[in-house]
N, C-alpha and C positions, 0 to 999 in steps of 0.2 A: 381412440381412435370410434369413428362412428360407427355407431352399431344400425345398419340400413334391417335388420330383423327386429329389430323395437318397432311397435306400434307406434311409439311415442315419434319415432324420428321421422324428418319429413319425406324422405323417400321410401320408408317402409313399403309401401303400395306399390310403388314403381320395382322393389326388389322382386313386392311376392310376384307380380304379373310375370315377369320376365323367369323367376325360378320355376314358376309353372310351366313356361313354355322347354323351357332345358329339360323337367322330368317329362314332357313330352315326346320330346326327342330323344328321350333312353340318354342323357347326358351324364355320367357317370359321378359318383359324390365326388370324388377330388378334385374334377372340370367345375364342380357347381362350386368349391370350394376355392378354386380358384378367380371364377367370377365374379365372385362377391368380396375377395379382397382384395381383388380391381373396383370394383363398385366404390366399398367403404374409402379406399384410399384417395381413390377420385373426392369425394361427397368431402374428407378432411380438409383437400386442395382447395375445394369450391366454398369451404370455411358454413358449411351446413345451408349453401344453395339447391332451393330442388334441381336435381343432378340432370331432367328434363329440359328445364329452361336453358340449362349452358349451350352454350354457338360451340361451334367448331374448331373459333380460336381456344375459349377456353380449355377444351379440349386439350388444345393443341401444346398449349401452355405446361399442362398436367403432366407430359407423353415427356416433355424436352427438362424438365422438373426431374423424371425417371431417369432420363438419360444420363444429366450429370449428375444425379447421386449417385446413381447405382451402374449403366450400360447402356448401350445400345440394345443388347439380347434383351434385357430388363422390359428395355421401349417398347418393344415388340411383342411381349407376351402380355404385357398390359393392353396393349393395343388390340390383339386378337381377343382379349377376354372385354374387351369394352363394347366393339364393333357392333354387337347386336342392341346394343343399351343409345348407341346413335343413330344406326341406322335398322328400324325393327321392321320384319317384314308385317307381309299387309295381313292381317287377322278377319276373324270375321263373328259373327253374333246370330243369336236365333230369336227370329221372331217369328210373330203369330199373329195373321193378317184376316181379309175377312172368309167367312165362312169356317174361322179358330182353324185355319191351316195354319203349318207350320215348315219355316221355311231357313235354310239358310243365305245370309246376305254377311256379304266380305265389306270389308272400310278400309283405306287409305292409312299410311304412316301418318299425314299429317290429323286426320281425322282420330287416330287411336291417340295421339298427343292431347287435343283435346279431350276426348275423353278421357284419360289418365287423369289429364289437371282437371276436371271437374269431380272426379270421384274424389279424389284426395283432398279437395274443398267441402264435399259433399258428408266425408267420414267426419269432419270436425262438425258439425253443426248439432247441438245440443240437441233438437227435436230429431234429427234425422231416424227414419227408417228404412235401414239399410237394406231392407229385402225387396226394396224398390230401387227403380233405378231415378226416373228423374222427380225430384221432388220439389214443392210447393216454398213460401218464404217459411209457414208454420214446420215443414217438415214432414209434412203428408204428401203419400203421391199423389202426380197431375195427372187428373182425367185428360181424355182427349180434348175437353173443354178446354180444360188449365191451359194444354198446349198452344191451341188457338191463342188464346187471349195472349197466352204471355209473348207469341209470335209477333201479334199487334202491337203492345207494347215495345217492341225492340224496333218494330215498324218504325213507328210513332219517333221513337227516339233519333235511331236515322235518319228522323226525315225522310221516306220512303212512303208509298204508296202502300194499303194495305194487303197483305197476304194471307193465303192459308193453307195450313201445311200439305193438302194433296196437291198442290200447285210443284209444287218441288220434285214430287211422285211425276208428274206428267212432263217436267221439263227434263228428267232423270233417262224417261223411257222418250223422249224425242231425240236427247242425242245420244241414244246407245243407238238407235236406229239409224242417225245421221252418219252414225261414224261404221256403221253394216252391220249391225248384228240382224240375225234371222227372225224370224215370227215363232224358230221353236226355241233359240236361247233366249229372246225375251219371255215368253211366258213361263222357263224357269227362274230366269231371273227377277222379273215382278210378281210371281206366284199367280198368274194367272190359268184358268184352268179349262180354256177354248181357244180359238185362233182368232175372235172377234175383236178386242180390245188390240189385239198387235198390230192388225189389220185397220184399225182405226188410226189410232198413232205412225204407222207404214203413209198410210194415206196423207193425212198433216203432214210427214216430216219429206214425203215425196215429193208435193208438189210445191215445198219449199225448195226443197232442189231445185227444183224443174226452175223455178223464176230465177233463182242466184246463177244457175247454169247461163239460161234465157240473157243476162246483164253482161254476162262474160263474153256472148257473143258479140251482143250488141249489132242485130242483125239491122238494125233502122241506119245504124251512124254507116253499112257500108253501100248504102246507093247511093 
């Protein structure tokens, strides 16, 4: 049977991350053991494939196998154990922004899967400094300028115009205001210390909303 606790196993990082969540949720050792057995059996069924790369169909095939070999009840037990591997909750990271201020930023399930995939590749780098998150090709930490250069290379590869990392922050702020974020909520979300920045973004977003609304009304077509 696969051993997802073995650092050499391709799913070791996924399991470690998941087990940390279970401990934080005060799950009992017996429950954690049940979850581990389900993950190991699924890994055996997948024949060494990275668990986070499995599709819904792959998991369904495993559960059908459990049902046919054992019982429908056994399949239900395994499904409950695997449900959070399959549908991870949103998580948070702690980041330091301008003025060395720390804040919590949540990330989506899709982003979490992408981060986990990156970390699994990163840990195999023979020169990797695992004390930092973003690494260059030589295993050293990426500087802010290094991140900018990396994004520019990806833009060229994708055949699109150059982007700067801060543009993603501008876009995110504008989208939050479009979806109805208040100035106070935006300040907490983006780490701003005054109302100046949310008002600036809010003003630009408000102008866009007014233009979109005017286009919908199409008053000139009513004459």
